[in-house]
C-alpha positions in Angstrom: -1.6 6.8 -11.7 0.5 5.3 -8.9 4.3 5.4 -9.2 6.5 3.3 -7.1 10.2 3.4 -6.4 12.3 1.8 -3.6 15.7 1.8 -2.0 17.5 2.1 1.4 17.6 5.9 1.2 20.1 5.8 4.0 21.9 9.1 3.5 19.8 11.4 1.3 21.8 13.1 -1.5 21.2 15.0 -4.8 20.8 11.7 -6.7 17.9 10.7 -4.5 16.2 14.0 -4.9 16.5 13.8 -8.7 15.1 10.2 -8.7 12.1 11.2 -6.6 11.4 14.4 -8.5 11.6 12.5 -11.8 9.5 9.6 -10.5 6.6 11.9 -9.5 6.4 13.3 -13.1 5.2 9.9 -14.2 2.0 9.8 -12.1 -0.3 11.4 -9.5 0.9 9.6 -6.4 4.4 8.5 -5.5 4.9 5.6 -3.1 8.4 5.0 -1.9 9.3 1.6 -0.4 12.3 1.5 2.0 14.2 -1.4 3.4 13.7 -1.9 7.1 16.8 -1.7 9.3 17.2 -5.4 9.3 16.7 -5.6 5.6 19.4 -3.0 5.1 21.8 -4.9 7.3 21.2 -8.0 5.2 22.2 -6.3 1.9 24.6 -3.6 3.1 26.4 -5.1 6.1 26.2 -4.7 9.8 27.5 -1.1 9.8 24.3 0.1 8.0 21.9 1.8 8.1 23.2 5.2 9.3 19.7 6.4 10.0 17.0 4.0 11.3 13.9 3.2 9.3 11.6 5.7 11.1 14.1 8.5 10.6 14.5 7.6 6.9 10.7 7.5 6.5 10.3 10.9 8.2 13.0 12.5 6.0 11.4 11.1 2.8 7.9 12.3 3.8 9.3 15.8 4.2 10.1 15.8 0.4 7.3 17.4 -1.6 7.2 14.8 -4.4 6.8 11.9 -1.9 3.2 11.0 -1.0 3.6 7.8 1.0 6.5 5.7 2.4 6.1 2.0 3.0 8.7 -0.1 5.0 9.4 -3.7 3.9 11.3 -6.4 5.8 12.1 -8.7 2.9 15.4 -8.5 1.0 13.5 -7.3 -2.1 10.4 -5.2 -2.6 8.7 -7.8 -4.8 5.9 -8.6 -2.4 5.2 -4.9 -1.8 5.1 -4.2 -5.5 2.5 -6.9 -6.0 0.5 -5.4 -3.2 0.6 -1.8 -4.4 0.2 -2.8 -8.1 1.8 0.4 -9.4 1.2 1.8 -12.9 4.9 3.0 -13.1 8.0 1.4 -11.6 11.0 3.7 -11.3 14.6 2.8 -10.5 18.0 4.4 -10.7 20.2 4.1 -13.8 22.6 1.7 -12.1 20.0 -1.0 -12.6 19.4 -2.5 -16.0 15.8 -3.1 -17.0 16.2 -6.9 -16.7 17.6 -6.5 -13.2 14.8 -4.6 -11.7 12.7 -6.5 -9.2 9.0 -6.3 -10.1 9.6 -5.1 -13.7 8.0 -8.2 -15.3 5.0 -7.9 -13.0 4.4 -4.3 -13.8 4.8 -4.7 -17.6 2.5 -7.7 -17.7 -0.2 -5.6 -16.1 0.3 -2.9 -18.8 2.5 -0.6 -16.7 5.7 1.1 -17.5 9.3 0.7 -16.1 11.5 3.8 -16.0 15.1 4.3 -15.1 16.5 7.6 -14.0 20.2 8.4 -14.9 22.6 8.7 -11.9 24.6 11.8 -11.0 28.2 10.9 -11.7 30.3 10.4 -8.6 27.4 10.6 -6.1 26.2 7.6 -4.1 25.6 6.8 -0.5 28.5 4.5 -0.4 30.9 7.1 -1.8 29.7 9.7 0.7 30.3 7.3 3.6 33.7 6.4 2.2 34.7 10.1 2.0 33.5 10.6 5.6 35.3 7.5 6.8 38.1 6.8 4.3 39.4 3.9 6.3 36.3 1.8 7.3 38.4 -0.6 9.3 38.0 -3.9 7.7 40.5 -5.3 10.2 42.6 -6.7 7.4 45.5 -4.3 7.7 48.6 -6.2 8.7 52.3 -5.5 9.2 54.0 -5.7 5.8 57.3 -6.5 7.6 55.8 -9.9 8.5 56.1 -11.0 4.9 53.6 -12.4 2.4 53.1 -15.8 4.1 52.3 -14.5 7.6 50.4 -11.4 6.3 48.1 -13.6 4.1 47.4 -16.0 6.9 46.7 -13.1 9.3 44.3 -11.6 6.8 42.6 -14.9 6.4 42.2 -15.2 10.1 40.8 -11.7 10.5 38.1 -12.4 7.8 37.1 -15.7 9.5 37.0 -14.0 12.9 34.7 -11.3 11.5 32.5 -13.9 10.0 32.3 -15.7 13.4 31.4 -12.4 15.1 29.0 -11.0 12.5 28.0 -13.6 9.9 26.8 -16.7 11.8 23.1 -15.8 11.5 23.3 -15.4 7.7 25.3 -18.6 7.3 22.7 -20.5 9.3 19.8 -18.8 7.3 21.3 -19.8 4.0 22.0 -23.3 5.3 18.3 -23.7 6.3 17.3 -22.7 2.7 19.6 -25.4 1.3 18.3 -27.9 3.8 14.7 -27.2 3.0 15.4 -27.4 -0.7 16.8 -30.9 -0.4 14.2 -32.1 2.2 11.4 -31.1 -0.2 13.0 -33.1 -3.0 14.2 -30.1 -5.0 17.6 -29.4 -6.5 20.4 -26.9 -6.1 21.9 -25.1 -9.1 25.2 -23.3 -8.7 27.0 -20.7 -10.8 30.1 -18.5 -10.7 33.1 -17.4 -12.8 36.7 -18.3 -12.5 37.6 -19.3 -9.0 33.9 -19.1 -8.2 33.2 -21.6 -11.0 35.6 -24.0 -9.4 33.8 -23.5 -6.1 30.5 -24.2 -7.8 31.9 -27.6 -9.0 33.4 -28.3 -5.6 30.2 -27.6 -3.7 28.1 -29.6 -6.2 30.4 -32.6 -5.8 30.1 -32.5 -2.0 26.3 -32.9 -2.3 26.1 -35.4 -5.1 28.9 -37.5 -3.7 29.4 -37.0 0.0 31.0 -34.7 2.4 32.3 -36.6 5.4 29.5 -39.0 6.2 27.6 -41.6 4.3 24.2 -40.4 3.2 22.0 -40.4 0.2 23.1 -38.4 -2.9 21.6 -34.9 -3.0 20.8 -33.2 -6.3 23.2 -30.4 -7.1 24.3 -29.1 -10.5 27.2 -26.8 -11.3 26.3 -24.7 -14.3 30.0 -24.3 -15.1 30.9 -27.8 -16.3 29.2 -28.5 -19.7 31.6 -27.1 -22.2 29.2 -27.7 -25.1 26.5 -25.7 -23.4 28.9 -23.0 -22.2 30.4 -22.5 -25.6 27.1 -22.8 -27.6 25.2 -20.4 -25.3 28.1 -17.9 -25.2 28.4 -18.0 -29.0 24.7 -17.8 -29.8 23.4 -15.6 -27.1 26.4 -13.9 -25.5 28.4 -14.7 -22.4 26.0 -12.7 -20.2 23.3 -15.4 -20.8 25.5 -18.4 -20.3 24.0 -19.3 -16.9 20.6 -17.7 -17.5 19.8 -20.2 -20.4 20.7 -23.1 -18.2 18.6 -21.9 -15.4 15.6 -21.5 -17.8 16.2 -25.0 -19.0 16.7 -26.7 -15.6 15.1 -24.8 -12.8 11.7 -25.6 -11.3 9.7 -23.8 -8.7 11.1 -24.8 -5.3 14.7 -25.3 -6.5 17.5 -23.1 -5.2 20.2 -21.1 -7.1 23.5 -20.5 -5.3 25.0 -17.5 -7.0 28.7 -16.9 -6.4 30.3 -13.6 -7.3 33.2 -12.0 -5.3 32.2 -8.6 -6.7 28.5 -9.2 -6.6 28.1 -7.5 -10.0 29.0 -10.3 -12.5 26.4 -9.8 -15.3 26.0 -13.4 -16.1 25.5 -14.3 -12.4 23.0 -11.5 -12.0 21.1 -12.6 -15.1 20.9 -16.1 -13.7 19.6 -14.8 -10.4 16.7 -13.0 -12.2 15.9 -16.1 -14.2 15.8 -18.2 -11.0 13.5 -15.7 -9.3 11.2 -15.8 -12.3 11.2 -19.6 -12.1 10.1 -19.5 -8.5 13.5 -20.6 -7.1 15.1 -19.5 -3.8 18.3 -17.5 -4.4 21.3 -17.6 -2.1 24.1 -15.2 -2.7 27.8 -15.5 -1.9 29.8 -12.4 -2.4 32.3 -9.9 -0.8 31.8 -6.7 1.1 31.0 -4.7 -2.1 28.5 -7.2 -3.4 25.4 -5.2 -2.6 23.7 -5.7 -5.9 23.7 -9.5 -5.6 22.7 -9.2 -2.0 19.7 -7.0 -2.9 18.4 -9.6 -5.4 18.9 -12.7 -3.2 16.6 -14.2 -0.6 19.6 -14.5 1.7 23.2 -13.5 1.1 26.5 -13.6 2.8 28.8 -10.6 2.2 32.2 -11.7 3.3 33.8 -8.8 5.1 36.8 -8.3 2.7 37.6 -6.6 -0.6 40.4 -9.0 -1.6 39.2 -11.7 -4.0 41.5 -14.3 -2.5 40.2 -13.8 1.1 36.6 -13.7 -0.2 37.0 -17.0 -2.0 38.7 -18.7 0.9 35.8 -17.7 3.1 33.3 -18.9 0.5 34.5 -22.4 0.5 34.7 -22.4 4.3 31.1 -21.3 4.5 30.2 -24.0 1.9 31.8 -26.7 4.1 29.8 -25.5 7.1 26.6 -26.0 5.0 27.8 -29.5 4.1 28.2 -30.3 7.8 24.8 -28.9 8.6 23.2 -31.1 5.9 25.3 -34.1 6.8 23.9 -33.9 10.4 20.3 -33.9 9.0 20.6 -36.6 6.3 22.8 -39.1 8.1 20.6 -41.6 9.9 
């Protein structure tokens, strides 16, 4: 029986060894998929990985329980899982069963999906944080400047970092949106709180107009229908409030724009999985800690900040850039 698990495996720690040892007990051959260096940067940020893909592969192959290591360039291992067709899919306990990429495929083929409990307090991110307690986001400002000046300075620093590090991702996401509209498909958008307001703002820019006269473009904020929001929340639970709407409205070729400053909002993650199952492209908008959302998206922008306000300010700036890109294409 073939067992498959995957991850970045950037800095090996006891949790990884437990995962791999437990995974091997479920079959005869353990294949480990690891994100390529570029894939790691897409979901973890430009300061990762610590070790390059060949070094990570070599370290994993030195572990007795590992039989083969495969490197994948995509944001998710979905294509690799379909190629390998494992009998057992194993993931760490930080992933719910419905959040695991490839789980539906494996189960439909008669296979099994297993989660391995984490070791409390141990993760690659926590190790890196201990080694470098001040990662240097560049947002530190002089408190003596006062709230007004300090906030504007922080905003400026975040935008400057996006300019230096994020333009490729912003362009990539913009191209996905452009392709969605050019092919006659629609955009669905979801988020909570301030991100819900952003979802409505962005949808309005596309269905109405941004700055130039052009044809209306199909975009729907999943945050506006109070009857649907309250009915689904009451009958199915708030975690499914966007998922049910995606199941009802999404078609293959559509795109979901998932907005979550934390990158872990359960209802947003559930919507992402429903969109993937429907054959939609998924774009993520999150903050520097939003690695879960990033790892489930086809393309994602991790705004280099941990402050919700600064992240949200950057999100709407990015959305306006996409609007300009699309205006340039659709205006005759």
